[in-house]
C-alpha positions as CSV (number, residue, x, y, z in Angstrom):
1,M,143.4,-14.6,102.4
2,D,139.7,-13.6,102.9
3,T,140.7,-10.0,103.6
4,L,142.5,-9.7,100.3
5,S,139.5,-11.1,98.3
6,S,137.1,-8.8,100.2
7,S,139.3,-5.7,99.7
8,S,139.6,-6.4,96.0
9,S,135.8,-6.8,95.6
10,S,135.2,-3.5,97.5
11,V,137.6,-1.7,95.2
12,D,135.6,-3.0,92.2
13,E,132.4,-1.7,93.8
14,Y,133.9,1.9,93.9
15,S,135.4,1.9,90.4
16,A,134.7,4.8,88.1
17,S,132.6,2.7,85.8
18,S,130.3,1.5,88.6
19,T,129.9,4.8,90.4
20,L,129.7,7.3,87.4
21,I,126.2,8.4,86.6
22,T,125.8,9.8,83.1
23,F,123.0,12.3,82.4
24,H,121.3,12.8,79.1
25,T,121.8,16.1,77.3
26,P,119.4,18.6,78.9
27,I,116.4,19.6,76.9
28,P,116.7,23.3,75.9
29,L,114.3,25.7,77.6
30,L,111.2,26.5,75.7
31,R,111.0,29.9,77.3
32,G,113.6,32.3,78.7
33,P,113.4,35.2,81.1
34,L,113.0,38.6,79.6
35,P,112.3,42.0,81.2
36,S,108.6,42.4,81.6
37,G,106.7,45.5,80.7
38,L,106.1,48.6,82.8
39,S,102.6,47.5,83.7
40,E,103.8,44.2,85.2
41,S,104.5,43.7,88.9
42,A,107.5,41.3,88.4
43,P,110.7,42.5,86.7
44,Y,111.0,39.4,84.5
45,A,108.6,37.2,82.6
46,L,109.2,33.9,80.8
47,A,108.7,34.3,77.1
48,F,109.1,32.2,73.9
49,R,111.9,33.2,71.6
50,D,109.5,33.9,68.6
51,P,106.1,33.1,67.4
52,H,107.5,30.1,65.5
53,S,108.8,28.4,68.6
54,W,105.5,29.3,70.4
55,A,103.6,27.5,67.6
56,N,105.9,24.5,67.7
57,S,105.5,24.2,71.4
58,Y,101.7,24.5,71.1
59,R,101.6,21.7,68.5
60,S,103.9,19.5,70.5
61,S,101.8,19.9,73.7
62,L,98.6,19.2,71.7
63,R,100.1,16.1,70.2
64,N,101.3,14.8,73.6
65,I,98.0,15.4,75.3
66,V,96.0,13.7,72.5
67,K,98.4,10.8,72.5
68,Q,98.0,10.2,76.2
69,C,94.3,10.7,76.1
70,E,93.9,8.2,73.2
71,E,96.0,5.6,75.1
72,G,93.7,5.9,78.1
73,A,90.6,5.8,75.8
74,R,91.8,2.7,74.0
75,I,92.0,0.8,77.3
76,G,88.5,2.1,78.4
77,C,87.0,1.2,75.0
78,A,88.4,-2.3,75.2
79,I,86.9,-2.8,78.6
80,S,83.6,-1.4,77.5
81,A,83.5,-3.5,74.3
82,S,84.3,-6.7,76.3
83,S,81.5,-5.9,78.8
84,N,79.0,-5.0,76.1
85,C,79.6,-8.2,74.1
86,K,79.9,-10.8,76.8
87,P,77.3,-13.6,76.5
88,P,74.4,-13.9,78.9
89,W,75.2,-15.9,82.1
90,W,72.8,-18.7,81.1
91,N,74.7,-19.2,77.8
92,L,77.5,-20.7,79.9
93,L,75.2,-23.5,81.1
94,L,74.4,-24.5,77.5
95,G,78.1,-24.6,76.6
96,S,79.9,-22.3,74.1
97,K,80.5,-23.0,70.5
98,A,83.1,-21.8,68.1
99,E,80.5,-19.7,66.3
100,D,79.7,-17.9,69.6
101,L,83.3,-17.0,70.1
102,K,83.6,-15.6,66.6
103,E,80.5,-13.6,67.0
104,R,81.8,-12.2,70.2
105,E,85.0,-11.2,68.6
106,R,83.2,-9.4,65.7
107,C,81.0,-7.7,68.3
108,E,84.0,-6.5,70.3
109,E,85.7,-5.2,67.2
110,R,82.6,-3.2,66.2
111,E,82.1,-1.8,69.7
112,M,85.8,-1.0,70.0
113,N,85.9,0.9,66.7
114,Q,82.7,2.9,67.4
115,C,83.9,3.8,70.9
116,F,87.4,4.8,69.8
117,V,86.2,7.1,67.0
118,L,84.1,9.1,69.5
119,A,87.0,9.0,72.0
120,K,89.5,10.4,69.5
121,E,87.3,13.4,68.7
122,K,86.8,14.1,72.4
123,C,90.6,13.8,73.0
124,V,91.3,16.5,70.4
125,E,88.7,18.8,72.0
126,F,90.1,18.1,75.4
127,A,93.7,18.8,74.3
128,K,92.6,22.1,72.6
129,A,90.7,23.1,75.8
130,K,93.8,22.4,77.9
131,C,96.3,24.2,75.7
132,S,94.2,27.2,74.4
133,V,94.2,29.4,77.6
134,P,97.9,28.9,78.7
135,F,99.2,29.4,75.2
136,R,96.9,32.3,74.5
137,D,98.2,34.0,77.6
138,A,101.9,32.9,77.0
139,R,104.4,35.6,76.3
140,I,106.4,35.9,73.1
141,K,109.5,37.9,72.6
142,G,109.0,41.2,70.8
143,L,107.0,44.3,71.1
144,G,103.3,43.7,71.5
145,F,100.7,45.5,69.3
146,K,99.1,47.4,72.2
147,D,102.5,48.3,73.6
148,G,103.8,49.3,70.2
149,L,100.8,51.6,69.6
150,R,101.3,53.1,73.1
151,F,105.0,53.6,72.5
152,L,104.6,55.2,69.1
153,N,101.9,57.5,70.4
154,L,104.1,58.5,73.3
155,A,107.1,59.0,71.0
156,S,105.2,61.0,68.3
157,I,103.3,63.3,70.7
158,N,105.6,63.9,73.7
159,N,109.1,63.4,72.5
160,P,110.2,62.6,69.0
161,T,113.7,61.6,70.2
162,L,112.1,58.5,71.8
163,F,112.2,56.9,68.3
164,M,115.9,56.4,68.9
165,I,115.4,54.6,72.2
166,T,114.6,51.0,72.5
167,P,110.9,50.3,73.4
168,P,110.2,49.7,77.1
169,H,108.5,46.3,76.5
170,T,110.3,43.3,75.2
171,N,107.5,40.8,75.1
172,C,103.8,40.5,74.5
173,R,101.0,38.0,75.0
174,A,100.2,35.7,72.2
175,S,96.6,37.0,72.0
176,E,98.0,40.5,71.2
177,L,99.7,39.1,68.0
178,L,96.4,37.9,66.5
179,G,96.1,39.4,63.1
180,F,99.8,40.3,63.0
181,D,101.5,36.9,63.0
182,D,100.5,34.0,60.8
183,Y,101.6,31.2,63.3
184,V,99.6,32.8,66.2
185,E,96.6,33.7,64.1
186,C,96.4,30.2,62.6
187,I,96.4,28.5,66.0
188,L,94.4,30.9,68.1
189,G,91.9,31.4,65.3
190,E,91.2,27.6,65.2
191,G,89.9,27.3,68.8
192,G,87.9,30.5,68.9
193,E,90.1,31.6,71.9
194,G,91.8,34.3,70.0
195,A,89.9,37.3,71.3
196,H,91.9,40.1,72.7
197,D,91.9,40.5,76.5
């Protein structure tokens, strides 16, 4: 009798509903492999589909870093406000009054607001510093300005039939698009990191 009950419970443990693991839909890749230029050592490079997807990724990364930074700053500011507004140790000997607690609450609220305003500004600066260099150097699908000039120069001087051939480079760095694409120019122009390499 015991063997029957134990065998039925072991069957339930291995049923499809208890052993099947469902995975969420995978997040689409932000960048995909594209053939790199002639000057690169590797044959492929990861590149964004277009400047618009590059700009969206930049903004999303910036928002996430700012959000995480602000969450940490909020905790730090709360601890700092509590420490700055605590009553002196000898006040405990005299006994606390309701007015003292209300005054401490107002003090903590003032300290918290002042601290968090400064922390939010620093979080935005921190996020921009973390994102500017990787996104400035990130590759975007399309012919880069420098590569385009080089290709046109080569085609017009050496061999006019090269105009019918696809250009050798299929991606460029974001910094090369400065002045030629509104999304890139807007973002790289903000941080002062948009200078060409």
